[in-house]
N, C-alpha and C positions, 0 to 999 in steps of 0.2 A: 444495523453497521458493524456492530460488534459481534454480531450472530456469524458474520463473514469474515470477521478478521482473525478469529481465535482459531476455527477451524484452518486456516489459511497457515498460520503458525505451524499446526501440526503435519500440512501438507509440505510444506517446505522442509520440514524436518525429513518427512519419508523422502522425497526428492534428493536430499542431500545423503542419505543411505542406502540409496540403489547404486551397487557396486556395477555389475553388469548384467543388465537387463536380458533375459531371454528371448524378448521381442520387444517392440515399440508401444504394446499396449498399453501399458501402466505408466509409463511415462507422459504418454499422450492424454490419457485419461488424467493425470495428477496437473500437468500444465493447464489442461482446459478447465478445471475446478479450480484452480488459482487465477484464472483470467476471470471466470465466473465472480467469483468470491470477491474479487478486486473491483468490480464495478460498483457495488455500494459505496466504499469510501471515494471513489472518484466523482459519484454523483453527488456526493454530500459537499466535497469539496467545490466541486465545478458549481452547484446549484445553490445549496441553502447557505453555505458559506458566502459565497460571492455576493448574494442578495443582503445578508448581515452587513457585511463591510462596505458594499456599494450604495446600498438602499436603492430605491426605486429608478433614479436617475444615472447611479455611476454602476450598477450590477452589472452590465454589459462590459464595461472597460475593467472592472475587476475579475470577472470569469477570464476575460483573455488574457490578462495579466498571470491568473493564477495556472492557465493552460500553457503561457510562454514558460513559466517557473518549471512546470512539469516536463515540457519537451526538453529543457536544458538540462534538468535531472535526468532525463531517459538517454539522453546523449553522454554524459558524464559518467551514469551508472554502468553503460555498456562499456565504458574504458575501464572502469573502476573493477566490475564484477569478471572482466575477462581478464585481467592482471592477476587478479585473487585466484580466479580458476587455474591459471596457468601456474601460479607459485604455488598454492597451497592444497590444490584439488576443489573438483566440485562440491564435497562435501562442506569445506570452509566456507564457499560461496554461497551454498542455499543457508547453512547454519547463519551466516551474516544476514540475509535477508530475513530470515525468521527472527532476527533479533531486532531488525527495523521495524516489523511488523508487529513485534511484543512491544517496541517504543511507542509505534503509533497507536496502539490499544490505550496504553498510559495517557498520552496526548489526549486521546479521544474521551476518556473517562474526565480528565482535568477540564476540557472543553466545556463538557455536559454539564459538571458541577459549578462550574462558573457560571454558565447561562441560567441554570436553576438559581442560584445565588442572587443573580440581577434580576430575575422573574420575582423573586421574593420580596426584594426591596421596595418594587413598584406595586 
C-alpha cells in the first residue's frame, strides 16, 4: 500500500504543476495512474480493516459503514476541491491532495506499527 501512496504523492504534484498541456495524453495518463495507485489503500480500508474492526460477524456492516463514509467524503471533497480550484487554482487543489496523501502515509505507518506492537504483546 505504501508503495502505491508514495508515487501517488509525486503524481499529484506533477498534476498540479501542469499549466497548459499541449495534448490530453499526459493528464489522462496521470489521472489513470493515480486511480490505479489508489486501489490498494481502498482495498486495505474496505477489506482488511473492516475485518479487523468488525470481526467475522460484523465485517460486512463495518465495510458498509466505511464505504458510506467514503461516499460522503467524495461528495464533500468535490465541493471542497472545486471551490479551492476556483479560488486558488488547480496547483493548490492537487497540492492539497498530495498533502492528504502524505498524511495518509503517516497514518498507515502509525497503524502498521500499532498492529506490530499488538502482535508482539500476544
